[in-house]
C-alpha positions in Angstrom: 189.2 135.5 50.5 192.6 133.9 50.4 194.1 134.0 54.0 197.3 132.2 53.0 199.5 135.3 52.4 198.2 137.0 55.5 198.8 133.9 57.6 202.3 133.5 56.0 203.2 137.1 56.8 202.0 136.9 60.4 203.8 133.6 60.9 207.0 135.2 59.7 207.1 139.0 60.2 204.3 139.1 62.7 206.0 136.7 65.1 209.3 138.6 64.8 207.5 141.9 65.5 205.9 140.4 68.6 209.3 139.0 69.7 210.9 142.5 69.1 208.3 144.1 71.3 208.6 141.4 74.0 212.3 141.6 73.9 212.3 145.4 74.2 210.0 145.2 77.2 212.2 142.5 78.8 215.3 144.6 78.2 213.7 147.6 79.8 212.6 145.5 82.7 216.2 144.3 83.2 217.5 147.8 83.0 215.0 149.1 85.5 215.7 146.1 87.8 219.5 145.9 87.7 220.7 149.4 86.8 219.9 151.0 90.2 221.9 148.4 92.2 224.8 148.7 89.8 224.8 152.5 90.0 224.6 152.3 93.8 227.6 150.0 93.9 229.7 152.3 91.7 228.8 155.5 93.5 229.3 153.9 96.9 232.9 153.0 95.9 233.5 156.6 94.8 232.0 158.1 98.0 232.7 155.5 100.8 232.7 158.0 103.6 229.5 159.7 102.6 226.7 157.1 102.4 223.8 159.6 102.5 225.3 161.7 99.7 226.1 158.5 97.7 222.4 157.4 98.0 221.2 160.8 96.7 223.5 160.7 93.8 222.8 157.1 92.9 219.0 157.8 93.0 219.4 160.8 90.7 221.7 159.0 88.2 219.6 155.9 88.2 216.5 157.8 87.2 218.4 159.6 84.4 219.9 156.4 83.1 216.6 154.5 83.2 214.8 157.2 81.3 217.6 157.5 78.7 217.7 153.7 78.3 213.9 153.6 77.7 214.2 156.2 75.0 217.1 154.3 73.3 215.2 151.0 73.5 212.1 152.5 72.0 214.0 154.0 69.1 215.9 150.8 68.3 212.7 148.8 68.6 210.8 151.2 66.3 213.4 151.0 63.6 213.5 147.2 63.8 209.8 147.0 63.5 209.8 149.4 60.5 212.4 147.1 58.9 210.1 144.1 59.4 207.2 146.1 57.9 209.3 146.6 54.7 210.0 150.3 55.2 213.4 151.5 54.1 215.2 152.5 57.3 217.8 154.6 55.6 215.1 156.7 53.9 213.4 157.1 57.2 216.7 158.1 58.9 217.4 160.6 56.1 213.9 162.1 56.5 214.4 162.4 60.3 217.7 164.0 59.7 216.2 166.7 57.5 213.3 167.2 59.9 215.8 167.3 62.8 217.7 170.1 61.2 214.5 172.1 60.7 213.4 171.5 64.2 216.8 172.2 65.6 216.6 175.9 64.6 213.5 176.2 66.7 214.7 174.0 69.6 217.8 175.7 70.6 216.5 176.2 74.1 215.8 172.5 74.4 219.4 171.7 73.4 220.6 174.3 75.9 218.5 172.7 78.6 219.9 169.2 77.9 223.5 170.5 77.9 222.8 172.2 81.2 221.3 169.0 82.6 224.4 167.0 81.6 226.7 169.5 83.2 224.6 169.5 86.5 224.9 165.7 86.6 228.5 165.4 85.7 229.5 168.1 88.2 227.2 166.6 90.9 225.9 170.1 91.6 222.7 168.9 93.4 220.6 165.7 93.6 217.1 164.6 94.3 216.4 165.4 98.0 218.7 168.4 98.2 217.5 171.9 99.2 218.8 174.4 96.6 218.3 177.9 95.3 218.3 178.1 91.5 216.8 180.8 89.2 216.0 182.8 92.4 213.8 180.0 93.7 214.6 178.0 96.8 213.1 174.6 97.5 213.5 170.8 97.8 214.6 169.0 94.6 211.8 166.6 93.9 212.9 165.6 90.4 215.7 166.3 87.9 216.3 165.1 84.4 218.3 166.3 81.4 215.7 169.0 80.5 214.4 170.3 83.8 214.6 170.5 87.6 211.5 170.3 89.7 211.5 172.2 93.1 208.9 172.4 95.8 209.1 175.4 98.1 207.9 175.8 101.7 204.4 176.9 100.5 204.1 173.5 98.7 204.3 175.3 95.3 206.0 173.2 92.6 208.4 175.1 90.3 209.6 173.5 87.0 212.8 175.2 86.0 214.5 174.5 82.6 218.2 173.5 83.2 219.3 176.0 80.6 217.9 178.9 82.8 220.2 178.0 85.7 223.2 180.3 86.0 223.9 179.9 89.7 223.0 176.9 91.8 223.2 177.2 95.6 223.1 173.9 97.5 222.1 174.2 101.2 222.5 170.5 101.9 225.6 169.1 100.2 227.8 167.0 102.5 226.7 169.0 105.6 224.6 171.9 106.6 225.3 174.8 109.0 223.6 176.5 111.9 224.1 180.2 111.3 222.1 182.5 113.5 222.3 185.6 115.6 221.0 186.0 119.1 220.6 189.5 120.6 220.9 190.4 124.3 220.5 193.7 126.1 223.3 196.2 126.4 223.3 195.8 130.2 224.1 192.1 130.1 227.4 190.5 131.1 228.6 189.1 127.7 230.9 186.6 129.3 228.1 185.1 131.2 225.8 185.2 128.2 228.3 183.4 126.0 228.8 180.8 128.7 225.0 180.1 128.8 224.7 179.9 125.0 227.6 177.5 124.7 226.2 175.3 127.5 222.8 175.1 125.9 224.4 174.3 122.5 226.5 171.5 124.1 223.5 170.1 126.0 221.5 170.1 122.7 224.3 168.2 121.0 224.4 165.6 123.8 220.7 165.1 123.8 220.1 161.5 122.3 217.2 162.8 120.3 219.4 165.4 118.5 222.9 164.0 118.7 222.6 162.1 115.4 221.6 165.3 113.6 224.5 167.5 114.9 228.0 167.2 113.7 229.5 170.2 115.6 227.9 171.8 118.6 226.5 175.3 118.1 228.8 177.7 119.8 229.3 181.5 119.9 231.7 182.6 117.3 231.9 186.4 118.0 230.1 189.5 119.0 228.6 190.2 115.6 227.0 193.7 115.8 225.9 196.6 118.0 222.2 196.9 117.1 219.6 199.5 118.0 218.2 197.6 120.9 220.9 195.1 121.8 224.1 193.3 121.1 224.1 190.5 118.5 226.1 187.3 119.1 226.9 185.0 116.1 226.3 181.3 116.7 227.7 178.6 114.3 227.5 174.8 114.2 227.4 172.0 111.7 224.6 169.5 111.2 223.8 166.7 108.8 222.3 167.8 105.5 218.8 169.4 105.7 218.7 169.3 109.5 219.9 172.8 110.2 216.5 174.4 110.4 215.1 171.9 112.9 218.3 172.3 115.0 218.0 176.1 114.9 214.4 176.0 115.9 215.1 173.7 119.0 218.2 175.8 119.9 216.1 179.0 119.9 213.5 177.4 122.1 216.1 176.2 124.6 217.9 179.6 124.6 214.7 181.4 125.5 214.1 179.1 128.4 217.7 179.4 129.6 217.6 183.2 129.3 214.4 183.4 131.3 216.0 181.2 134.0 219.2 183.3 134.1 217.4 186.6 133.9 219.1 187.6 130.6 217.2 190.2 128.7 216.2 189.6 125.1 215.9 193.1 123.7 213.0 194.4 121.5 212.6 197.7 119.7 211.5 200.4 122.2 211.7 204.1 122.6 212.1 206.2 125.7 210.4 209.6 125.6 211.2 212.4 128.1 209.1 215.5 128.6 211.1 218.4 129.8 214.4 217.7 131.6 216.1 214.3 131.3 216.1 212.1 134.4 219.8 212.9 135.1 219.1 216.6 135.2 216.1 216.1 137.5 218.2 214.0 139.9 220.9 216.7 139.9 218.3 219.3 141.0 217.2 217.1 143.9 
């Protein structure tokens, strides 16, 4: 067998194909290595006063750009290798174009998902690490790309949501989060005293070194919010760093319970008074 032509082809086209593959791998390595730091620098300049938000956005954009870059590198490398193999690239492109038209009619939802993903990224609606509600599902954003968003809820369930299905996106952790809770006390309590106790507890929590970094604005009573069946509801509001509101509200409830017990403030619960015969006031009137 004459190995001359094979060796000649390998020494020419074969070496170039290997160089194309190695060059593509090297280019992807550079993109993966250098792009995140470049994105972080640009985003940090755009959001100088919001380092945590900038980090989330940079992480999300870096992942998208790296994935997109990988796809582009693979496509370019594949066409270059085809050219080295003697395949007419224009014919292949024309064939892909015809196939793309046929596939496009059946892939409209995919196109809608990609367009939705681009809009989400451009408008910075949410990022990896945010807590959001989309498509009636609430959870932590674990991953996002041009096609889908991946959420994990409190039960640990992972939800994969196509971006084209998202009509309303509610972000619980963008820029800051809010303590928003009601506390009920008995109708017989002095509300001025109760408000003073709540505000004091909220201020003490804010000044606690363990919690001070999480709280931006001390939880305080906003108003008397409602007359309920068993008590009076007081609305408490305060601002926290993103995703810290639930921890702060849990600690605030714990401290309020202790303070109410010390001050003798009643926390109401549903109960019913049943009278047989005359009411107590009528009985006392007879005596």
